[in-house]
C-alpha positions as CSV (number, residue, x, y, z in Angstrom):
1,M,120.1,64.3,110.3
2,A,117.3,65.9,108.2
3,H,116.2,69.3,109.3
4,S,112.6,69.8,110.3
5,T,110.5,72.9,109.9
6,T,110.3,73.1,113.7
7,N,113.9,74.4,113.7
8,Y,112.5,77.7,112.3
9,N,110.6,80.5,114.0
10,L,107.3,80.0,112.3
11,D,105.6,82.7,114.3
12,Q,108.0,85.3,112.9
13,K,106.2,88.6,112.0
14,F,107.3,91.3,109.6
15,E,108.2,94.5,111.4
16,F,107.1,97.4,109.3
17,T,109.7,99.8,110.7
18,A,109.2,103.6,111.0
19,A,112.2,104.1,108.7
20,L,110.7,102.0,105.9
21,K,107.3,103.7,106.3
22,K,109.1,107.0,106.1
23,S,110.9,106.0,102.9
24,I,107.7,104.9,101.2
25,M,105.9,108.0,102.4
26,T,108.7,110.1,100.9
27,V,108.2,108.5,97.5
28,L,104.5,109.2,97.8
29,V,105.1,112.9,98.7
30,I,107.6,113.2,95.8
31,G,105.0,111.6,93.5
32,A,102.3,114.0,94.7
33,V,104.6,117.0,94.1
34,V,105.6,115.9,90.6
35,L,101.9,115.2,89.9
36,A,101.0,118.7,91.1
37,I,103.7,120.3,88.9
38,G,102.5,118.2,86.0
39,I,98.9,119.4,86.5
40,I,99.9,123.0,86.8
41,T,102.1,122.8,83.7
42,A,99.2,121.2,81.8
43,M,96.8,124.0,82.9
44,M,99.3,126.7,81.9
45,G,99.8,125.0,78.6
46,G,96.2,125.8,77.7
47,H,95.8,122.9,75.4
48,D,92.1,123.8,74.9
49,H,92.1,123.2,71.1
50,A,90.5,120.6,69.0
51,E,92.8,118.2,67.2
52,G,91.1,116.4,64.4
53,G,87.9,115.9,66.3
54,D,84.7,117.6,67.5
55,H,85.8,117.9,71.1
56,A,88.4,120.3,72.5
57,Y,91.1,118.8,74.7
58,H,91.4,119.9,78.3
59,W,94.2,119.3,80.8
60,Y,92.0,117.3,83.2
61,Q,91.4,114.6,80.5
62,R,95.0,113.7,80.8
63,L,94.7,113.5,84.6
64,F,91.6,111.3,84.2
65,A,93.4,109.0,81.8
66,N,96.2,108.6,84.3
67,I,93.8,107.8,87.2
68,W,92.2,105.1,85.0
69,I,95.5,103.6,83.9
70,N,96.7,103.2,87.5
71,N,93.3,102.0,88.8
72,V,93.2,99.2,86.3
73,Y,96.9,98.3,86.5
74,F,97.1,98.1,90.3
75,T,93.8,96.4,90.6
76,G,95.3,93.7,88.4
77,I,98.4,93.3,90.5
78,A,96.2,93.0,93.7
79,I,93.9,90.4,92.2
80,I,96.8,88.4,90.8
81,G,98.1,88.0,94.3
82,V,94.9,86.3,95.3
83,F,94.8,84.4,92.0
84,F,98.3,83.0,92.4
85,F,97.5,82.1,96.0
86,A,94.4,80.2,94.8
87,I,96.4,78.4,92.1
88,Q,98.7,77.0,94.7
89,Y,95.8,75.3,96.5
90,A,94.0,74.2,93.4
91,A,97.2,72.6,92.1
92,Q,98.0,71.1,95.5
93,A,101.4,72.7,95.3
94,G,103.7,72.2,98.2
95,W,106.8,74.2,97.1
96,S,105.1,77.6,97.7
97,A,103.8,76.9,101.3
98,G,106.5,79.3,102.8
99,I,105.5,82.3,100.6
100,L,101.7,82.0,100.5
101,R,101.3,85.0,102.8
102,V,103.2,87.2,100.5
103,M,100.8,86.4,97.7
104,L,97.8,87.0,99.9
105,S,99.0,90.4,101.2
106,F,98.4,91.9,97.7
107,G,94.7,91.3,98.1
108,Y,94.5,93.9,100.8
109,W,94.6,96.6,98.0
110,L,91.4,95.3,96.5
111,P,88.9,97.2,98.8
112,F,90.8,100.4,98.0
113,A,90.9,99.6,94.3
114,A,87.2,99.0,94.4
115,G,86.5,102.3,96.0
116,L,88.8,104.2,93.6
117,M,87.5,102.5,90.5
118,I,83.8,102.9,91.2
119,V,84.1,106.5,92.4
120,S,86.4,107.5,89.6
121,F,84.2,105.9,86.9
122,F,81.5,108.5,87.7
123,V,84.0,111.3,87.5
124,V,85.9,110.3,84.4
125,N,83.3,108.4,82.3
126,H,82.6,111.1,79.6
127,D,86.3,111.8,79.2
128,I,87.5,108.2,79.1
129,F,84.6,106.3,77.6
130,H,83.4,107.7,74.3
131,W,80.3,105.5,74.4
132,T,78.9,107.4,77.5
133,H,77.8,110.3,75.2
134,S,74.0,110.0,74.7
135,D,74.0,111.7,71.2
136,L,75.8,108.7,69.7
137,F,72.6,106.6,70.2
138,D,70.2,109.1,68.6
139,P,69.6,108.4,64.9
140,N,68.5,112.0,64.3
141,D,71.7,113.5,65.8
142,S,74.7,114.4,63.7
143,H,77.0,112.5,66.1
144,Y,74.9,109.2,65.7
145,D,77.2,106.2,65.5
146,K,75.7,103.0,64.1
147,I,78.5,100.8,65.4
148,I,78.4,102.1,69.0
149,D,74.6,102.1,68.9
150,G,74.8,98.4,68.0
151,K,76.9,97.7,71.1
152,G,74.8,100.0,73.3
153,G,72.9,97.1,74.9
154,Y,76.1,95.7,76.4
155,F,76.5,98.9,78.5
156,Y,72.9,100.1,79.0
157,W,70.6,97.0,79.2
158,P,67.9,97.0,80.4
159,M,67.6,100.8,80.3
160,E,67.5,103.0,77.3
161,K,70.7,103.3,75.3
162,G,72.5,106.6,76.2
163,S,70.8,106.9,79.6
164,F,72.6,105.4,82.6
165,P,75.0,102.5,81.9
166,I,73.5,100.3,84.5
167,F,74.6,97.0,83.1
168,F,78.2,98.2,83.0
169,V,78.1,99.6,86.5
170,I,76.5,96.4,87.8
171,R,79.4,94.4,86.3
172,L,81.9,96.7,87.9
173,V,80.4,96.4,91.4
174,V,79.7,92.7,91.1
175,F,83.3,91.8,90.0
176,F,84.8,93.8,92.9
177,G,82.3,92.6,95.3
178,F,83.1,88.9,94.6
179,W,86.8,89.5,94.4
180,V,86.8,91.1,97.8
181,F,84.5,88.4,99.1
182,F,86.8,85.6,97.9
183,F,89.9,87.3,99.1
184,N,88.4,87.7,102.6
185,K,87.2,84.1,102.6
186,L,90.6,82.7,101.7
187,K,92.4,85.1,104.0
188,N,90.3,84.2,107.0
189,L,90.5,80.5,106.4
190,S,94.3,80.8,106.0
191,Y,94.6,82.6,109.4
192,E,92.3,80.2,111.1
193,E,94.5,77.3,109.9
194,D,97.4,78.9,111.9
195,I,95.3,78.5,115.1
196,H,93.7,75.1,114.6
197,G,96.0,73.2,112.2
198,G,94.9,69.9,110.6
199,T,94.0,69.3,107.0
200,D,90.4,70.5,107.1
201,Y,91.3,74.1,106.5
202,W,93.6,73.2,103.6
203,K,90.7,71.3,102.0
204,K,88.3,74.2,102.6
205,I,90.8,76.7,101.1
206,R,91.2,74.4,98.1
207,T,87.4,74.3,97.5
208,W,87.1,78.1,97.8
209,S,90.2,78.6,95.6
210,A,88.6,76.5,92.9
211,L,85.3,78.5,93.0
212,F,87.3,81.7,92.9
213,L,89.3,80.6,89.9
214,I,86.1,79.8,88.0
215,F,84.7,83.2,88.7
216,F,88.1,84.9,88.0
217,A,88.3,83.2,84.6
218,V,85.1,84.9,83.5
219,S,85.4,88.2,85.4
220,S,89.0,88.9,84.4
221,S,88.1,88.8,80.7
222,I,84.9,90.7,80.9
223,S,86.5,93.4,83.1
224,A,89.3,93.8,80.4
225,W,86.6,94.4,77.8
226,D,84.7,96.8,80.0
227,W,87.5,98.8,81.6
228,V,90.0,98.9,78.7
229,M,88.7,97.6,75.4
230,S,85.5,99.7,75.5
231,I,87.7,102.8,75.4
232,D,88.3,102.1,71.7
233,T,84.6,101.4,71.2
234,H,84.8,100.7,67.4
235,W,87.7,98.3,67.8
236,F,87.5,94.7,69.2
237,S,89.9,91.8,69.7
238,T,88.8,88.3,70.7
239,M,92.2,87.9,72.4
240,F,91.9,91.0,74.5
241,G,90.8,89.3,77.8
242,W,93.9,87.0,77.6
243,Y,96.1,89.9,76.7
244,V,95.1,92.0,79.8
245,F,95.3,88.9,82.0
246,A,98.8,88.1,80.7
247,S,100.0,91.7,81.4
248,W,98.5,91.7,84.9
249,F,99.9,88.2,85.6
250,V,103.5,89.1,84.8
251,A,103.3,92.3,86.7
252,G,101.8,90.5,89.7
253,L,104.4,87.8,89.7
254,S,107.2,90.4,89.5
255,A,105.7,92.2,92.5
256,I,105.4,89.0,94.5
257,T,109.0,88.1,93.6
258,L,110.3,91.5,94.6
259,V,108.5,91.3,98.0
260,V,109.9,87.8,98.7
261,V,113.4,88.9,97.8
262,F,113.1,92.0,99.9
263,L,111.9,89.9,102.9
264,K,114.8,87.5,102.5
265,D,117.2,90.4,102.4
266,K,115.8,91.6,105.7
267,G,116.3,88.2,107.3
268,Y,112.7,87.0,107.2
269,L,111.4,83.8,105.5
270,E,114.2,81.6,106.8
271,M,112.6,78.6,105.1
272,V,112.7,80.1,101.7
273,N,115.9,79.2,99.9
274,E,117.4,79.8,96.5
275,N,115.2,77.0,95.0
276,H,112.0,78.9,95.8
277,I,113.6,82.1,94.4
278,H,114.5,80.2,91.3
279,D,110.9,79.0,90.9
280,M,109.6,82.6,91.1
281,G,112.3,83.6,88.6
282,K,111.1,80.8,86.3
283,F,107.5,82.0,86.6
284,V,108.4,85.6,85.7
285,F,110.6,84.3,82.8
286,A,107.9,82.0,81.4
287,F,105.0,84.4,81.7
288,S,107.0,87.2,80.1
289,I,107.2,84.9,77.1
290,F,103.5,84.0,77.4
291,W,102.6,87.8,77.4
292,T,104.8,88.2,74.3
293,Y,103.1,85.3,72.6
294,I,99.7,86.8,73.2
295,W,100.9,90.3,72.1
296,F,102.4,88.9,68.9
297,S,99.4,86.7,68.1
298,Q,97.0,89.6,68.4
299,F,99.3,91.8,66.4
300,L,100.0,89.3,63.6
301,L,96.4,88.2,63.1
302,I,95.2,91.8,62.9
303,Y,98.2,92.8,60.6
304,Y,97.7,89.8,58.3
305,A,93.9,90.2,58.0
306,N,94.2,93.9,57.5
307,I,90.5,94.6,58.3
308,P,90.1,98.4,58.9
309,E,88.0,98.0,62.1
310,E,90.8,95.8,63.7
311,S,93.9,97.4,62.3
312,V,92.9,100.9,63.4
313,Y,94.1,100.0,66.9
314,F,97.7,99.4,65.8
315,V,97.7,102.1,63.1
316,E,96.8,104.7,65.8
317,R,99.7,103.6,67.9
318,L,102.4,102.7,65.4
319,E,102.0,105.7,63.2
320,S,101.8,108.2,66.0
321,D,104.8,110.4,67.0
322,V,103.6,110.3,70.6
323,Y,103.0,106.5,71.1
324,S,105.2,104.6,68.6
325,P,108.4,104.9,70.7
326,F,106.5,103.3,73.6
327,I,105.6,100.2,71.6
328,F,109.3,99.5,71.5
329,V,109.8,100.4,75.2
330,N,107.0,98.0,75.9
331,L,108.6,95.1,74.0
332,V,112.1,95.8,75.3
333,L,111.1,95.9,79.0
334,N,108.5,93.1,78.9
335,F,110.1,90.6,76.5
336,F,113.7,91.2,75.5
337,L,115.0,92.2,78.9
338,P,113.5,89.4,81.0
339,F,114.1,86.9,78.1
340,L,117.8,87.7,77.8
341,V,118.6,88.4,81.5
342,L,116.7,85.5,83.1
343,M,117.6,82.8,80.6
344,T,120.3,81.2,82.7
345,R,119.8,79.2,85.9
346,D,122.1,81.4,87.9
347,A,120.3,84.6,87.0
348,K,117.0,83.3,88.4
349,R,118.7,82.5,91.7
350,H,120.4,85.9,92.2
351,A,118.5,88.5,94.0
352,I,120.2,91.4,92.2
353,F,119.1,90.2,88.8
354,L,115.6,89.6,90.0
355,K,115.3,93.0,91.7
356,V,116.4,94.8,88.5
357,V,114.3,92.7,86.1
358,C,111.2,92.6,88.2
359,S,111.3,96.4,88.8
360,L,111.7,97.0,85.1
361,I,108.9,94.6,84.2
362,I,106.5,96.4,86.7
363,L,107.3,99.6,84.9
364,G,107.1,97.9,81.5
365,H,103.6,96.6,82.1
366,W,102.5,100.0,83.3
367,F,103.6,101.2,79.9
368,D,101.5,98.4,78.4
369,F,98.4,99.8,80.1
370,F,99.5,103.4,79.2
371,L,99.4,102.3,75.5
372,M,96.0,100.6,75.9
373,V,94.3,103.7,77.5
374,Q,95.9,106.9,76.3
375,P,95.6,106.8,72.5
376,G,91.9,106.1,72.7
377,T,91.2,108.8,75.3
378,L,93.7,111.6,74.5
379,G,94.6,111.0,70.9
380,Q,97.8,112.9,70.0
381,N,97.5,115.0,73.2
382,G,98.9,112.2,75.4
383,G,102.5,111.4,76.3
384,F,104.7,110.4,79.2
385,G,105.5,113.4,81.4
386,L,105.4,114.7,84.9
387,M,101.7,113.9,85.4
388,E,102.3,110.2,84.5
389,I,105.4,109.9,86.6
390,G,103.8,111.6,89.6
391,M,100.6,109.5,89.4
392,L,102.5,106.2,89.0
393,L,104.7,107.1,92.1
394,V,101.6,108.0,94.2
395,Y,99.8,104.8,93.3
396,A,102.8,102.5,93.6
397,S,103.8,103.8,97.0
398,A,100.2,103.7,98.3
399,V,99.9,100.0,97.2
400,T,103.3,99.3,98.8
401,L,102.1,100.8,102.1
402,V,99.0,98.7,102.1
403,V,100.8,95.4,101.2
404,M,103.6,96.0,103.7
405,G,101.1,96.9,106.4
406,A,99.2,93.7,105.6
407,L,102.4,91.6,105.9
408,A,103.0,93.1,109.4
409,K,99.6,92.1,110.7
410,K,100.0,88.3,110.9
411,P,102.8,85.7,110.9
412,L,104.7,85.6,107.6
413,V,104.5,81.8,107.3
414,A,101.3,79.7,107.3
415,K,102.7,77.5,110.1
416,N,100.1,74.8,110.0
417,H,100.1,74.3,106.2
418,P,100.2,70.5,105.7
419,M,103.0,70.9,103.1
420,L,105.3,73.1,105.0
421,E,107.8,70.3,105.4
422,E,107.7,69.6,101.6
423,S,108.4,73.3,101.0
424,Y,111.4,73.3,103.3
425,H,112.9,70.3,101.3
426,H,112.1,71.9,98.0
427,H,115.1,71.4,95.7
428,I,115.4,72.0,91.9
């Protein structure tokens, strides 16, 4: 006799135990201590000397660069949770009905990300974004930069170039505002569906998902230009929006997979079987290759054309003693490892493989953002040390606390989803 979803406890809630909270808080505290030691070491190092530029280097610039790397990176993981949720509805997917709440839980970080990002922009702007210096826009100043002056309208319109980057700030606020709005809309409809059932809510969520995906398509690219590409103001790449999206997407998929596997290990999500796990493994595998394709396409076109304003980006990184090793770390963790380990069917079904690969991919894509931000902000004064490790641990554990807390608030399964039965019988 065929099983029905009614055999399962569909009201099951995740219990965020005191022991688990304590473990995550311990990591957060360790991260904070490591970060503090890193900051003190940097202050004692007294790096206040100019290296091939007009501006001296100060310890806090490295701290600011780390804040920015983690802000952008974890914002991406949060928005990808909502994006992947919306994709399931837009594609009328049934297989994923049992794990929708896991995707949605990542969106709870978005309000925190918005606050951190907007506040930190006003603190770090001069040290992260070269274009915020007003002397670059004054033709009579020795620092005048014709190229940056030409791009000034993109940051400052309709105000005077070099004053307050109102256009940039408006985009920052609007993107987060809409992302949080769409997340709340999808979340509330999803929870209401639990109470009322029927297919009306599924249709409503589908409509809102489609609207969100259209907005996300535009905002994810522009935010990549604003928050990351504008750091290297002279440089540009027409593939950059895709590149940042691909990096976010693989990291987000890996995080979702890790949470699903973790919940399965703890005895939750009874409906989720090895076929669902296999599908998540396939997504991680496929989009790791997609990321590599974008990485290689951007690199090859720039390498082949050899135009100075494009190639400077890779020259800065490949010829640097500080950053060149990380290019290989980036490629090994984000392509070779998932490609070779997840190639077989069995590997995608085994929790142990997925745990290792997904954890390393999350670290790998952090390095990807590290490589995008540090060279343009710190030059040769960057690197991977205590400050980077500490800040990463603080952010990662804070995000984990928020996501786990969100999972504990409501039932783990969308019990009135019209395709729950299909998800239960999912077999590949």
